[in-house]
C-alpha positions in Angstrom: 47.9 156.9 175.1 48.5 153.1 175.3 48.6 152.5 178.9 47.2 148.6 178.4 48.8 146.3 180.8 50.7 149.0 182.7 50.1 149.7 186.2 49.6 153.5 187.0 52.0 154.7 189.7 50.6 158.2 190.1 48.7 160.9 187.9 48.3 164.6 188.3 47.0 167.7 186.5 48.9 171.0 186.7 48.5 174.3 184.9 52.1 175.4 184.6 52.9 179.2 183.6 54.2 179.9 180.3 55.8 183.4 180.1 56.8 183.8 183.5 58.1 180.3 183.4 62.1 180.2 183.0 62.1 176.7 181.3 59.1 177.6 178.8 61.1 180.8 178.0 64.4 178.8 177.6 62.8 176.0 175.3 61.3 178.9 173.2 64.5 180.7 172.7 66.4 177.5 172.2 63.8 176.2 169.5 64.1 179.7 167.6 67.8 179.3 167.9 67.9 176.1 166.4 65.4 177.2 163.8 67.9 180.2 162.8 70.9 177.8 162.8 68.8 175.6 160.0 67.7 178.6 158.0 71.1 179.9 157.9 72.5 176.8 156.7 70.0 176.3 153.8 70.5 179.7 152.9 74.2 179.2 152.9 74.0 176.0 150.7 71.5 177.8 148.3 73.8 180.9 148.2 76.8 178.6 147.4 75.0 176.5 144.8 74.0 179.7 143.0 77.8 180.5 142.9 78.1 183.8 144.9 77.9 184.5 148.6 77.6 188.3 148.0 74.8 189.6 150.4 74.5 186.5 152.3 75.8 188.2 155.7 73.4 190.7 155.0 70.6 188.4 155.7 71.7 188.1 159.4 69.8 191.1 160.6 66.7 190.4 158.7 66.6 186.8 160.2 67.3 188.0 163.8 64.5 190.4 163.5 62.1 187.7 162.2 63.4 185.3 165.2 62.6 188.1 167.5 59.1 188.9 166.1 58.3 185.1 166.6 59.7 185.1 170.0 57.5 188.4 170.7 54.4 186.6 168.8 55.0 183.4 171.2 54.9 185.3 174.3 51.9 187.3 173.2 50.0 184.2 172.3 50.8 182.6 175.4 49.6 185.6 177.5 46.4 186.3 175.6 45.2 183.2 173.9 46.3 180.7 176.8 46.1 183.1 179.8 49.8 182.4 180.6 48.8 178.9 181.8 48.8 175.4 180.0 46.9 172.8 181.8 48.4 169.3 181.5 47.9 165.8 182.9 51.1 163.9 183.8 51.0 160.2 184.6 53.6 157.9 185.7 53.3 154.1 184.9 55.6 151.3 185.6 56.7 151.4 182.1 56.4 155.0 180.8 55.8 158.7 181.6 52.9 160.2 179.8 51.7 163.6 179.4 48.8 165.0 177.7 47.6 168.9 177.2 44.4 169.7 178.7 43.9 173.3 177.2 40.6 173.6 175.4 42.0 176.7 173.7 44.9 174.6 172.2 42.7 172.0 171.0 40.3 174.5 169.4 43.2 176.2 167.8 44.4 173.0 166.3 41.2 171.8 164.7 40.8 175.5 163.7 44.2 175.4 162.0 43.6 172.0 160.3 40.1 173.1 158.8 41.1 176.4 157.6 44.3 174.7 155.9 42.0 172.1 154.1 39.6 174.9 153.3 42.0 177.3 151.8 44.3 174.5 150.4 47.1 175.4 152.4 48.8 172.5 153.5 51.5 174.3 155.7 48.6 175.6 157.8 47.1 172.1 158.0 49.9 170.7 158.7 51.0 172.9 161.5 47.6 172.0 163.1 48.2 168.5 162.7 51.5 168.8 164.1 50.6 170.9 167.3 47.6 168.3 167.9 50.2 165.3 167.8 52.7 166.7 170.1 49.9 167.9 172.5 50.2 164.2 174.2 53.1 162.0 174.3 55.3 159.4 176.4 58.6 158.4 177.0 59.2 154.6 178.2 61.6 154.5 181.4 64.1 152.2 179.6 64.9 155.5 177.5 65.4 157.9 180.1 69.1 158.7 180.2 69.1 161.8 182.5 66.8 163.4 185.2 67.6 167.1 186.4 65.6 167.8 189.4 64.4 171.6 190.4 63.2 171.5 193.8 62.8 175.4 194.1 60.7 175.2 191.1 59.0 171.9 191.6 60.0 170.8 188.2 61.8 167.6 187.0 63.4 167.6 183.5 63.3 164.1 181.7 65.7 163.6 178.9 66.6 160.8 176.5 70.2 160.4 175.0 70.2 163.6 173.4 67.5 166.1 174.3 64.6 167.2 176.9 61.6 165.1 176.1 59.3 166.4 178.9 59.5 168.6 182.2 57.2 167.5 184.8 55.5 170.3 186.7 54.5 169.6 190.2 52.9 171.3 193.1 55.0 172.0 196.3 52.7 169.0 198.1 53.3 166.0 195.3 56.9 167.1 194.2 58.8 164.8 196.8 56.5 161.6 195.9 57.0 162.5 192.0 60.8 162.7 192.6 61.0 159.5 194.5 58.8 157.5 192.0 61.0 158.9 188.6 64.3 157.8 190.6 62.8 154.4 191.3 61.3 153.9 187.9 64.2 155.3 185.9 67.2 153.5 187.6 69.6 153.8 184.4 69.4 157.5 184.5 71.8 160.0 185.8 70.3 162.2 188.3 71.1 165.8 188.8 69.8 167.9 191.7 69.6 171.4 190.8 68.2 174.5 192.7 
């Protein structure tokens, strides 16, 4: 992370829940639905180019079962492998918001996927490990923040750019108010929505 020449406003660690977290479950469902929609589009184009859409509608139940299987797998991995917690460090600077996953289990799994993918000559497995490792940390400049949704009862702040949720800041009951105050000050161009 590049925090050079930036003033750190506040930083905190928080191990947020996974399976028992409505935001995590919502994000998983949304990701799977987008995946399903893209797969349907690709299959529709493939069938159309082949000259026949016969049997295309029969793929919907199969796709639904595959996506449901992935959802169950995500939930089981979250419970068993991660213990229903994902430790993360959040940092607010005068220029950006940063996040970094602190899970040792996730780091080991990413390295294992990369090594196994390379040894087995399976680029997809190695690529998945590299993708997971790269998305384990990130940042968003305050100038790119367009919407902020506050959830005081859940102590969560959702930060969005112009088209999607980029990060959810998970806070404790003790630090939620100062985090909200700083986000509002640092992202003045963002539309703020206070939710329950």
